[in-house]
C-alpha positions as CSV (number, residue, x, y, z in Angstrom):
1,X,-63.6,-3.3,-4.4
2,X,-63.2,-2.6,-0.6
3,X,-65.1,-1.0,2.2
4,X,-65.1,2.8,2.4
5,X,-66.0,2.6,6.1
6,X,-64.2,0.3,8.6
7,X,-65.7,-3.0,9.4
8,X,-66.0,-3.8,13.1
9,X,-66.1,-7.3,14.4
10,X,-67.5,-7.8,17.9
11,X,-65.7,-10.9,19.0
12,X,-63.8,-12.3,22.0
13,X,-60.8,-13.6,20.0
14,X,-59.2,-13.3,16.6
15,X,-57.6,-15.9,14.3
16,X,-55.4,-14.7,11.4
17,X,-54.0,-16.3,8.4
18,X,-50.2,-15.8,8.1
19,X,-49.1,-15.8,4.4
20,X,-50.0,-12.5,2.6
21,X,-52.3,-11.6,5.5
22,X,-49.7,-10.8,8.2
23,X,-46.4,-11.6,6.4
24,X,-45.5,-10.4,2.9
25,X,-44.9,-14.0,1.8
26,X,-45.4,-13.8,-2.0
27,X,-42.7,-11.1,-2.6
28,X,-40.3,-13.0,-0.3
29,X,-41.0,-16.2,-2.1
30,X,-40.3,-14.7,-5.5
31,X,-37.0,-13.1,-4.3
32,X,-35.9,-16.4,-2.8
33,X,-36.9,-18.5,-5.9
34,X,-35.1,-16.2,-8.3
35,X,-31.9,-16.2,-6.2
36,X,-31.9,-20.0,-5.6
37,X,-32.8,-20.8,-9.2
38,X,-30.1,-18.5,-10.6
39,X,-27.6,-20.2,-8.4
40,X,-28.7,-23.7,-9.6
41,X,-29.0,-22.8,-13.3
42,X,-26.7,-19.9,-13.9
43,X,-26.6,-20.3,-17.7
44,X,-30.4,-20.3,-18.3
45,X,-31.5,-16.9,-19.8
46,X,-33.2,-14.6,-17.3
47,X,-36.5,-14.5,-19.2
48,X,-36.8,-18.3,-19.3
49,X,-35.8,-18.6,-15.6
50,X,-38.3,-16.0,-14.6
51,X,-41.0,-17.9,-16.4
52,X,-40.1,-21.1,-14.5
53,X,-40.1,-19.1,-11.3
54,X,-43.6,-17.9,-12.0
55,X,-44.8,-21.4,-12.8
56,X,-43.4,-22.6,-9.5
57,X,-45.2,-19.9,-7.7
58,X,-48.5,-20.5,-9.5
59,X,-48.2,-24.3,-8.6
60,X,-50.6,-25.5,-11.3
61,X,-49.9,-29.1,-10.3
62,X,-51.4,-28.5,-6.9
63,X,-48.4,-29.6,-4.8
64,X,-49.1,-27.2,-2.0
65,X,-52.8,-28.1,-1.9
66,X,-51.8,-31.7,-1.5
67,X,-49.6,-30.8,1.3
68,X,-52.1,-28.6,3.1
69,X,-54.8,-31.3,2.8
70,X,-52.5,-33.9,4.4
71,X,-51.9,-36.0,1.3
72,X,-48.1,-35.5,1.2
73,X,-45.4,-34.2,3.6
74,X,-43.6,-30.9,3.3
75,X,-40.4,-32.2,1.7
76,X,-42.4,-34.2,-0.9
77,X,-44.2,-31.0,-1.8
78,X,-41.1,-28.9,-2.1
79,X,-39.2,-31.6,-4.1
80,X,-42.2,-32.0,-6.4
81,X,-42.4,-28.3,-7.2
82,X,-38.7,-28.0,-7.9
83,X,-38.7,-31.2,-10.0
84,X,-41.4,-29.6,-12.2
85,X,-39.3,-26.4,-12.5
86,X,-36.2,-28.5,-13.5
87,X,-38.2,-30.3,-16.2
88,X,-39.5,-27.0,-17.5
89,X,-35.8,-26.0,-17.9
90,X,-34.9,-29.3,-19.5
91,X,-32.8,-30.3,-16.5
92,X,-32.7,-33.1,-14.1
93,X,-32.6,-32.7,-10.3
94,X,-30.1,-34.6,-8.3
95,X,-30.4,-34.8,-4.5
96,X,-27.4,-32.5,-4.1
97,X,-29.0,-29.9,-6.3
98,X,-32.3,-30.1,-4.3
99,X,-30.5,-29.6,-1.0
100,X,-28.5,-26.7,-2.4
101,X,-31.6,-25.0,-3.7
102,X,-33.4,-25.5,-0.4
103,X,-30.6,-24.1,1.6
104,X,-30.4,-21.0,-0.4
105,X,-34.1,-20.6,-0.8
106,X,-34.9,-20.9,2.9
107,X,-32.2,-18.5,4.0
108,X,-33.1,-15.8,1.4
109,X,-36.9,-16.3,1.9
110,X,-36.7,-15.8,5.7
111,X,-34.4,-12.8,5.4
112,X,-36.9,-11.3,2.9
113,X,-40.0,-11.7,5.1
114,X,-41.7,-8.4,6.1
115,X,-44.8,-7.7,8.2
116,X,-47.6,-5.7,6.6
117,X,-47.9,-2.4,8.4
118,X,-51.7,-2.8,8.5
119,X,-51.3,-6.2,10.2
120,X,-49.1,-4.8,12.9
121,X,-51.7,-2.1,13.5
122,X,-54.5,-4.6,13.7
123,X,-52.5,-6.6,16.3
124,X,-52.1,-3.4,18.3
125,X,-55.8,-2.8,18.2
126,X,-56.5,-6.3,19.3
127,X,-54.0,-6.0,22.2
128,X,-55.7,-2.8,23.3
129,X,-59.0,-4.7,23.5
130,X,-57.3,-7.6,25.3
131,X,-58.3,-9.9,22.5
132,X,-56.3,-13.1,22.2
133,X,-54.9,-13.7,18.7
134,X,-53.9,-16.9,17.1
135,X,-52.4,-17.9,13.7
136,X,-53.9,-20.5,11.4
137,X,-51.7,-21.3,8.5
138,X,-51.6,-23.9,5.7
139,X,-47.8,-23.8,5.7
140,X,-45.5,-26.0,7.8
141,X,-45.0,-25.2,11.5
142,X,-41.2,-24.9,11.3
143,X,-41.5,-22.4,8.5
144,X,-44.3,-20.4,10.1
145,X,-42.2,-20.1,13.3
146,X,-39.3,-18.7,11.4
147,X,-41.6,-16.2,9.6
148,X,-43.0,-15.0,13.0
149,X,-39.6,-14.6,14.4
150,X,-38.2,-12.8,11.4
151,X,-41.0,-10.2,11.5
152,X,-40.7,-9.7,15.2
153,X,-44.0,-11.1,16.4
154,X,-42.8,-13.9,18.7
155,X,-44.8,-12.8,21.7
156,X,-48.0,-11.7,19.8
157,X,-49.9,-15.0,19.5
158,X,-51.5,-17.3,22.0
159,X,-51.4,-20.2,19.6
160,X,-50.0,-21.1,16.2
161,X,-51.6,-23.9,14.2
162,X,-50.3,-25.2,10.9
163,X,-51.5,-27.8,8.4
164,X,-48.8,-30.3,9.2
165,X,-49.8,-30.3,12.8
166,X,-53.5,-30.7,12.1
167,X,-53.4,-33.4,9.4
168,X,-55.5,-31.2,7.1
169,X,-55.5,-27.5,6.7
170,X,-57.9,-24.9,5.5
171,X,-60.6,-25.0,4.2
172,X,-61.2,-28.2,6.2
173,X,-63.7,-27.4,8.9
174,X,-61.6,-29.1,11.5
175,X,-58.7,-26.7,11.1
176,X,-60.9,-23.7,12.1
177,X,-62.4,-25.6,15.0
178,X,-59.0,-26.6,16.2
179,X,-58.0,-22.9,16.2
180,X,-61.1,-22.0,18.2
181,X,-60.3,-24.7,20.7
182,X,-56.7,-23.6,21.0
183,X,-57.8,-20.0,21.7
184,X,-60.5,-21.0,24.1
185,X,-63.6,-19.6,22.5
186,X,-66.6,-20.9,20.5
187,X,-66.6,-20.2,16.7
188,X,-69.3,-17.6,17.0
189,X,-67.1,-15.6,19.3
190,X,-64.1,-15.7,17.1
191,X,-63.1,-13.4,14.2
192,X,-61.2,-14.9,11.2
193,X,-59.3,-13.1,8.4
194,X,-57.7,-14.6,5.3
195,X,-56.5,-13.2,2.0
196,X,-57.8,-16.3,0.1
197,X,-61.6,-16.2,-0.4
198,X,-61.7,-20.0,-0.3
199,X,-60.2,-20.1,3.2
200,X,-62.2,-17.1,4.4
201,X,-65.4,-18.8,3.2
202,X,-64.3,-22.0,4.9
203,X,-64.0,-20.1,8.2
204,X,-67.5,-18.7,7.7
205,X,-68.9,-22.2,7.0
206,X,-67.2,-23.4,10.3
207,X,-69.2,-20.7,12.2
208,X,-66.5,-18.0,12.6
209,X,-67.0,-14.4,11.9
210,X,-64.9,-14.6,8.8
211,X,-63.6,-11.7,6.6
212,X,-62.0,-11.9,3.2
213,X,-58.9,-9.7,2.9
214,X,-58.8,-8.9,-0.8
215,X,-55.4,-7.3,-1.1
216,X,-55.1,-7.9,-4.8
217,X,-58.6,-7.3,-6.0
218,X,-59.3,-10.8,-7.4
219,X,-62.8,-10.2,-8.7
220,X,-61.9,-6.9,-10.4
221,X,-65.2,-5.1,-9.6
222,X,-66.7,-3.6,-6.5
223,X,-69.7,-5.2,-4.8
224,X,-72.4,-2.8,-3.6
225,X,-72.8,-4.6,-0.3
226,X,-69.0,-5.2,0.0
227,X,-69.6,-9.0,0.1
228,X,-68.8,-12.0,-2.0
229,X,-71.4,-14.7,-1.9
230,X,-70.8,-18.4,-2.2
231,X,-74.2,-20.1,-2.2
232,X,-76.1,-18.7,0.8
233,X,-72.9,-17.8,2.7
234,X,-71.9,-14.1,2.6
235,X,-68.3,-13.2,3.5
236,X,-67.5,-9.5,4.2
237,X,-64.6,-8.2,2.1
238,X,-62.0,-5.6,2.9
239,X,-59.1,-4.2,0.9
240,X,-56.7,-3.8,3.8
241,X,-56.5,-4.6,7.5
242,X,-56.7,-0.9,8.2
243,X,-60.4,-1.2,7.3
244,X,-61.0,-3.7,10.1
245,X,-61.6,-3.0,13.8
246,X,-62.1,-5.5,16.6
247,X,-64.1,-4.9,19.7
248,X,-65.4,-7.0,22.6
249,X,-69.1,-7.6,22.4
């Protein structure tokens, strides 16, 4: 499922995804969702509430995708997802309830954010090589800044780019090129790592040296060449950032 030997990228700069690549976003999100939902609907049985939380996290209606592609703003996305949850629980959603949910959710979510140990180690290796590192996230800038601060990485990135700044996020080609421009290097000199294959593949298509970080083993079987192919584009795959090294050419 992952490389047995480290993969070395010979690059002049590195761009990293934030959520579930650097920050343990999904666990923090589930903790915050359960806390805020329980506060809003205290009489709903735990099993039913947990099912609604998982549906929110799965986002089958594609609210986050619409936000990251620039079709809707951040608040519309958040309100839409919570409205769907309320409907699943046979409940309405007044403005006051939405605001109460968001206040609790954001506080608990940020407090629950933790950096992956292997991400911290990769940043140390990049720093030792004097490689500039940037973040490219499909989340909102204000939330990304809070995550970075919470996990203690305020001084680690030369640039932070987010979907709401760019107009369209990953896998739009322009998002990757904007990151390269911000970091001051051509795409062919930049490494890119993302835990979503779609977005890693988008980076490869934009000309970056992209790597898919498959933390959860999405395809379920190992590949003999440690690659997943989409058409003619091969994307190297690793199971953890401890399997990636970065070196100047």
